[in-house]
N, C-alpha and C positions, 0 to 999 in steps of 0.2 A: 173469603174476601168479600167486602161490601160491594153492592151494585156500583157505587161510584168508583171504587178501586178497579173493578172489572172493566168499566167503561174507559177509564184512563189507560189501563194496560192494553186492552184490545185496540183502542184508537191509536195508541202509540205504535203498536206492532203493525197494524194494517196501513195506516197513513205513512208511517215511517218507512215501511218497505216500498209502498207505491212511489213515494216521493224520491227515495234514493235510487230506485231502479230507473225512474224517469231521468234523474240527473245523470246517471251512468250512460243511458242511451244518448242523451244530448251531448255529453262529453265525448263519447266515441264518435258520434255523427260529425262533430266539429274536428275530429282527428287528434284529440288530446288524450292524454293518459288518465285513466280512471284513478290510479293511486295518487297522482298529482292533485286531482280534484278533491279527493278525500283528505289529503294532507292540508289543502287550502281550507277546508271546512274546520279541521282541527286547529289551524293556526289562528282562528278567531280568539278562543280563550288561551291557546297555547302556541304563541308565535314560533317557538323552536320546532314545532311539529313539521314544518316545511322541510327540515333537514333530517328527519327521523326515519326515512325509508319506510319499510313495511309497518313498523310500529306506529309511525305517524298516520298511515292510512287506516289502520285499525282504530287508532284514537279518533280519527275523523268520523268513522262509523259510530263510535260511542258518543261523540259530541252531537252528531246528527240526531240520534235517537234520544239523547238527553233533552235537546231543544224541542223535539216533537213531544216528549213527555210533559214538558213545561206548558206547551201550547194546549195539549190535551187536558191537563189538570186545570188550566185557566178556563177552558171551555166548559168542563164539567162543573166547576164552581159557579160559573155564570148561569148555566141552565138549572142548577140546583136552587139557586137564588131566585130564578125566574122560570119556573117549570113550564109556563105558558109558551115559552120559546120552542119547546119540543112538540107543540101542536102543529107546527109548520117546519119540519126539520130541513127540507130543501132550502127554503128561504133563509132560515137561521144559519145553515151551513154555508150558503153563498155569502151571506153578510159577514160571517166569521172569517171566511177565506179572504174577503176583501180587507178586513181588519188586519189579519196576519200578513198579508201582502204589504200593506203600508208600514206596519211596524218593522218588518224585516228589511224592506227595501228603502224606506225613507228615514229610518232611525238606526237600527242595529248595524247594518252593513256600512252605511256612510260614517257612522261614529267610529267603528272599529277599524275599517280599512281606508278611511279618508279618500273615498272614491266617489265620483258623481253618481247620481241616480241612474237607473237603466234608461237610456235614451233611445235605443233602437226599438222600433215597433216589435220585432221578433222577440227581443229579450223581455219586453213587457208582456207580450202574449204568452210566452212560455211560463213566465213566473205566475201570471194570473191563472193560467190553466192548472198549474201545480197547486197553488194555494186554494183555489175554489174546488176543483174536481178531485184532487188527490188528498186534500187535507180537510177543508171545511165541511164538505158534504159527507164524507165518511165519518168524521167526528159526530156530526149531527144525527146521522142514521144509527150509528152504534149507540150513542147516548140515548136516543129516543127508545130504542129497543131494550137496552140494558136497564136504564133507570125506570122506564115504565114497568118493566117486568118486576123490578125490585119493589116498586110502589104497590103493585098488585099483590105480591107475596106478603108485604107488610100489613096490608089492609085486612 
C-alpha cells in the first residue's frame, strides 16, 4: 500500500473510532439509545435505515466510517498538493477540523435533514471538540508521520 493509502486507512480507522466512541458516550450520557443514533447516521444516505433495526445500526457504522474515509482522503490529497502544511501538523489539523465542522454542520446536515444549525453552546462545543481533537489533529499527525516516512524512503 502506498504511503497515501496508509495515511488514509490509518486516519479513517483512528479518527473514525475516536469519533464514534465519543458520539456513543454523548448519546448514552443524554439517555438515548446508541443503536438509534447509529440508525440516524445511516439515514443520511439511506432514509429507510431508521426502521431497519440492528442492520440499520450496522449500516450507520459503515456510513460513519465511509464519511471519515472521504474526509481522510480529502485531507491527504490536500497535504500531498501542499506538503508544507505538514510542517505544522497541529495548526493544519486544527484548521482542517474547523473546515470539517463547518462543512458537516453548515452544509451536509442542514441540506439532508432540513434542520437548523446547532444553536446550543454545548452542541457547538462538543462538535468542535470532535472535529478538531478527534478528527483534524489525528489526520494531520498521521499524515505527517506516514507521508514524511514515505518521502524519506522514496528519496
